[in-house]
C-alpha positions as CSV (number, residue, x, y, z in Angstrom):
1,X,150.1,92.0,91.2
2,X,150.3,91.9,87.5
3,X,153.3,89.9,86.3
4,X,155.5,91.2,83.5
5,X,155.7,89.4,80.1
6,X,159.1,88.0,79.0
7,X,159.5,86.7,75.4
8,X,161.9,83.7,75.1
9,X,164.4,83.6,72.3
10,X,162.4,80.7,70.8
11,X,159.2,82.9,70.8
12,X,161.0,85.8,69.3
13,X,162.4,83.6,66.5
14,X,158.9,82.2,65.9
15,X,157.3,85.6,65.6
16,X,160.0,86.8,63.2
17,X,159.7,83.7,61.0
18,X,155.9,84.0,60.9
19,X,156.1,87.7,60.1
20,X,158.7,87.3,57.3
21,X,156.8,84.3,55.8
22,X,153.5,86.3,55.6
23,X,155.2,89.5,54.6
24,X,156.5,87.8,51.5
25,X,152.9,87.9,50.2
26,X,151.5,90.8,52.1
27,X,153.0,93.5,54.4
28,X,149.5,94.5,55.4
29,X,148.5,91.1,56.7
30,X,151.9,90.4,58.3
31,X,151.6,93.7,60.2
32,X,148.0,92.9,61.2
33,X,148.8,89.5,62.5
34,X,151.8,90.8,64.4
35,X,149.6,93.4,66.0
36,X,147.0,90.8,66.9
37,X,149.5,88.5,68.5
38,X,151.1,91.3,70.5
39,X,147.7,92.6,71.6
40,X,146.5,89.1,72.7
41,X,149.8,88.5,74.6
42,X,149.5,91.8,76.4
43,X,146.0,90.8,77.6
44,X,147.4,87.8,79.5
45,X,148.8,89.4,82.7
46,X,145.6,90.4,84.4
47,X,144.1,86.9,84.0
48,X,147.0,84.6,83.3
49,X,144.9,81.4,83.9
50,X,142.5,82.4,81.2
51,X,144.5,80.4,78.6
52,X,143.8,76.7,78.1
53,X,146.2,74.3,79.8
54,X,148.4,73.1,76.9
55,X,147.4,69.4,76.5
56,X,150.9,68.2,75.4
57,X,152.4,69.2,78.7
58,X,149.7,68.5,81.2
59,X,151.0,71.2,83.5
60,X,148.6,73.9,84.8
61,X,151.3,76.5,84.6
62,X,151.9,76.0,80.9
63,X,149.0,77.5,78.9
64,X,148.0,78.6,75.5
65,X,145.9,81.2,73.8
66,X,144.9,81.3,70.2
67,X,145.4,83.9,67.5
68,X,144.0,82.9,64.2
69,X,145.8,79.6,63.3
70,X,148.5,80.1,65.9
71,X,149.0,78.8,69.4
72,X,150.8,81.2,71.8
73,X,152.4,78.9,74.5
74,X,153.3,80.6,77.8
75,X,154.3,79.6,81.3
76,X,153.1,81.3,84.4
77,X,156.0,81.6,86.8
78,X,156.1,83.1,90.3
79,X,157.1,86.6,89.2
80,X,156.6,86.6,85.5
81,X,154.9,85.2,82.4
82,X,157.2,83.7,79.8
83,X,156.1,83.4,76.2
84,X,157.8,80.3,75.0
85,X,156.5,79.9,71.4
86,X,154.1,80.8,68.7
87,X,153.2,77.6,67.0
88,X,151.1,77.1,63.9
89,X,148.3,74.7,64.7
90,X,149.5,72.3,61.9
91,X,152.9,71.9,63.6
92,X,153.4,68.7,65.6
93,X,154.4,67.8,69.2
94,X,158.1,67.6,68.1
95,X,158.1,71.3,67.7
96,X,156.6,71.8,71.1
97,X,159.1,69.5,72.7
98,X,162.0,71.7,71.4
99,X,160.8,74.6,73.5
100,X,163.1,75.4,76.4
101,X,160.6,75.3,79.2
102,X,162.1,75.5,82.7
103,X,161.1,72.9,85.3
């Protein structure tokens, strides 16, 4: 069974901030990056374990995939896959620790 993808409020805020930041310089590149992120996220459900285990959490259900310089952090749950954040690779652990990951 393919699990549905749910975007957390944190992830939605992240993607909006990324989009608006890049859009200030180039609508074309902002649109392109947004498309790449969404396409990559949509590729997760058939093989949710394909992403790398996120080292900061050490939990096999919390994984990440990479799109350019961004880490897409997601959690594999019993009935769904939750996108918890899109984090620039230069951001630190403190940003990751603010994500609302359910136990």
